[in-house]
VOGU-3710 file (C-alpha; in Angstrom, 3 decimals, decimal comma):
1> mimlgktltv> -7,768/2,224/27,881  -7,604/-1,045/25,916  -9,642/-3,774/27,543  -11,773/-6,818/26,908  -15,477/-6,566/27,537  -17,634/-9,136/29,324  -17,879/-12,560/27,779  -19,864/-12,764/24,584  -22,257/-15,224/26,212  -23,213/-12,692/28,886
11> llavafatcs> -23,507/-9,913/26,318  -25,825/-11,961/24,132  -27,999/-12,844/27,116  -28,285/-9,185/28,092  -28,972/-8,084/24,528  -31,679/-10,684/23,946  -33,254/-9,911/27,318  -33,551/-6,225/26,437  -34,532/-6,720/22,807  -38,253/-6,981/22,121
21> asgvsnyvrw> -37,784/-7,523/18,388  -35,632/-9,907/16,396  -31,996/-10,094/17,300  -28,698/-8,354/17,885  -25,919/-6,958/15,709  -22,445/-5,568/16,167  -20,244/-2,859/14,713  -16,770/-1,401/15,119  -16,495/2,035/16,658  -13,381/3,240/14,874
31> gnsscpvgtg> -11,184/5,690/16,795  -12,657/5,052/20,245  -11,919/2,418/22,887  -15,423/2,436/24,392  -18,989/1,973/23,141  -21,498/4,846/23,023  -23,483/5,621/26,154  -27,264/5,655/25,978  -27,810/3,350/22,992  -27,803/0,026/24,844
41> aaliysgfva> -24,439/-0,866/23,293  -22,282/-3,362/25,198  -18,512/-3,705/24,788  -17,306/-6,997/23,318  -13,680/-5,853/23,295  -11,559/-2,782/22,659  -8,286/-2,817/20,785  -6,053/-1,321/18,117  -6,674/-0,478/14,459  -4,450/-2,429/12,075
51> gtwygnaggg> -4,158/-3,039/8,354  -1,754/-3,514/5,467  1,359/-1,297/5,487  0,656/1,729/3,298  3,453/0,953/0,824  2,519/-2,672/0,128  0,658/-3,446/-3,078  -0,739/-6,719/-1,728  -2,217/-7,885/1,542  -5,677/-7,282/2,925
61> snflclppdp> -7,659/-4,258/1,793  -9,639/-3,761/5,002  -8,850/-2,293/8,402  -9,055/-4,605/11,436  -9,834/-3,997/15,102  -7,185/-6,142/16,804  -7,777/-7,385/20,367  -5,070/-6,615/22,966  -4,530/-10,274/23,980  -3,790/-12,364/20,852
71> ewhsyddsln> -3,963/-16,155/20,930  -1,926/-18,508/18,749  -2,051/-21,845/16,952  1,165/-23,349/15,562  3,664/-20,626/14,625  7,158/-19,831/13,348  8,672/-16,530/14,526  11,231/-16,281/11,707  10,452/-13,573/9,133  9,101/-14,968/5,856
81> gerarlagge> 8,730/-13,182/2,540  5,829/-15,437/1,527  3,353/-13,817/3,902  0,999/-10,882/4,124  2,166/-8,250/6,628  0,073/-6,535/9,263  0,823/-3,020/10,500  -0,640/-0,826/13,218  -3,060/1,952/12,253  -1,882/5,568/12,516
91> fqtnqhgpll> -3,829/8,791/11,988  -2,520/11,214/9,348  -4,362/14,471/10,071  -1,551/17,029/9,883  -3,161/19,236/7,247  -5,927/21,772/7,952  -9,188/20,160/8,969  -10,709/18,052/11,753  -8,885/15,851/14,309  -5,560/17,685/13,990
101> dlhqtdalcs> -4,511/16,673/17,512  -4,529/13,000/16,501  -1,779/13,342/13,882  0,552/10,306/13,951  -1,085/8,765/17,017  -1,987/5,074/16,948  -5,695/4,537/16,327  -7,929/2,740/18,829  -11,205/0,888/18,251  -13,952/-1,013/20,023
111> vclvprattl> -16,382/-3,737/18,960  -19,888/-3,102/20,258  -22,979/-5,289/20,531  -26,430/-3,722/20,285  -29,909/-5,203/20,879  -31,009/-4,362/17,352  -30,795/-6,656/14,345  -29,297/-4,290/11,755  -26,414/-1,828/11,788  -25,508/0,480/8,924
121> mipakttcps> -22,780/3,019/8,206  -24,105/5,909/6,102  -21,481/8,141/4,439  -21,993/11,900/4,179  -24,607/11,964/6,970  -24,519/12,842/10,678  -28,106/11,799/11,459  -29,997/8,517/11,088  -33,254/7,828/9,248  -36,469/8,044/11,240
131> gwtreysgyl> -36,896/5,027/13,518  -33,162/4,252/13,636  -30,830/4,671/16,639  -27,754/6,842/16,172  -24,784/4,895/17,544  -22,120/7,481/16,716  -21,110/9,966/14,049  -17,755/11,091/12,747  -15,558/11,411/9,670  -15,219/9,140/6,665
141> mtekythhra> -11,571/8,012/6,514  -9,367/5,547/4,621  -5,883/5,285/3,077  -4,431/8,133/0,981  -5,353/8,058/-2,706  -1,752/7,290/-3,748  -1,467/4,288/-1,395  -3,039/0,819/-1,624  -6,803/0,747/-1,309  -8,525/0,161/2,036
151> dficvdegae> -12,033/0,198/3,467  -13,851/3,422/4,071  -14,351/3,536/7,844  -16,359/5,874/10,050  -13,958/7,363/12,622  -15,691/8,740/15,701  -15,875/12,553/15,888  -14,471/12,258/19,422  -11,688/9,909/18,325  -8,755/9,205/20,628
161> gefgseandn> -5,233/8,040/19,949  -3,167/5,714/22,088  -1,411/7,832/24,746  2,286/8,318/24,030  2,104/6,943/20,488  2,998/10,117/18,575  6,059/8,648/16,838  5,925/8,706/13,042  5,921/4,914/12,545  3,951/4,923/9,269
171> galiyhvegr> 2,019/1,658/9,394  -1,513/1,391/8,029  -2,319/5,068/7,540  -5,719/6,694/8,052  -6,636/9,884/6,161  -9,719/12,061/5,794  -11,819/11,720/2,651  -12,729/14,877/0,738  -15,044/15,401/-2,184  -13,628/16,209/-5,626
181> csynlpcppy> -16,176/17,724/-7,984  -13,895/17,241/-11,004  -14,157/13,447/-10,519  -17,850/13,302/-11,474  -19,092/13,854/-7,909  -22,476/15,679/-7,919  -21,688/19,236/-6,773  -23,853/20,596/-5,317  -24,911/19,080/-2,956  -21,323/17,913/-2,347
191> vngreltcvv> -18,591/20,527/-1,899  -15,169/20,419/-3,501  -12,456/19,748/-0,899  -14,792/19,369/2,082  -14,138/16,491/4,496  -16,937/13,939/4,398  -18,856/12,852/7,470  -20,517/9,557/8,399  -22,909/8,042/10,908  -23,452/4,522/12,256
201> csanpk> -27,110/3,627/12,840  -28,950/0,584/14,157  -32,540/-0,622/13,971  -34,886/-3,582/14,212  -36,753/-4,465/11,022  -40,471/-3,806/11,122
//
């Protein structure tokens, strides 16, 4: 379900009230419309993954978590070639490997606030360093290597797609990342062709 969370003012008040150290931080939980349970995370909003259409050479290089209730300044609804173009995010997981049931579904996301000052995404790990809180873990994903470049994002291992969105619309496409030892990757410990993991961690500085 796509929804807005409580107001940011209330969330900040709650976070500061429960935080004994120095501040709050936020992160995007890619592939999931809710925040993790048990970490103190509070939902700011949930929405849809978006980015540059996979075939465009220009435009933004990062994925966005779009809210479900956009607001506008001055606008012109006529199509204009002198613009960047935003497309909805779609999982491409049809080959062997994890998250096969999400193939061609539209990707969801949530923005979460935690009562800890620092958040960090660590690639190729499923656990956090000692003293850090594990927010969620999943799979490292981005655009296909033959498409335009995009951010590496950590897609939740329990990712969900928007219900009824299985049409092959081909917007901003989201693929697994695998190691390639022939590209100067240190193997071992990395394994040729294996899908890479990731974890999002939070902590307060000592």
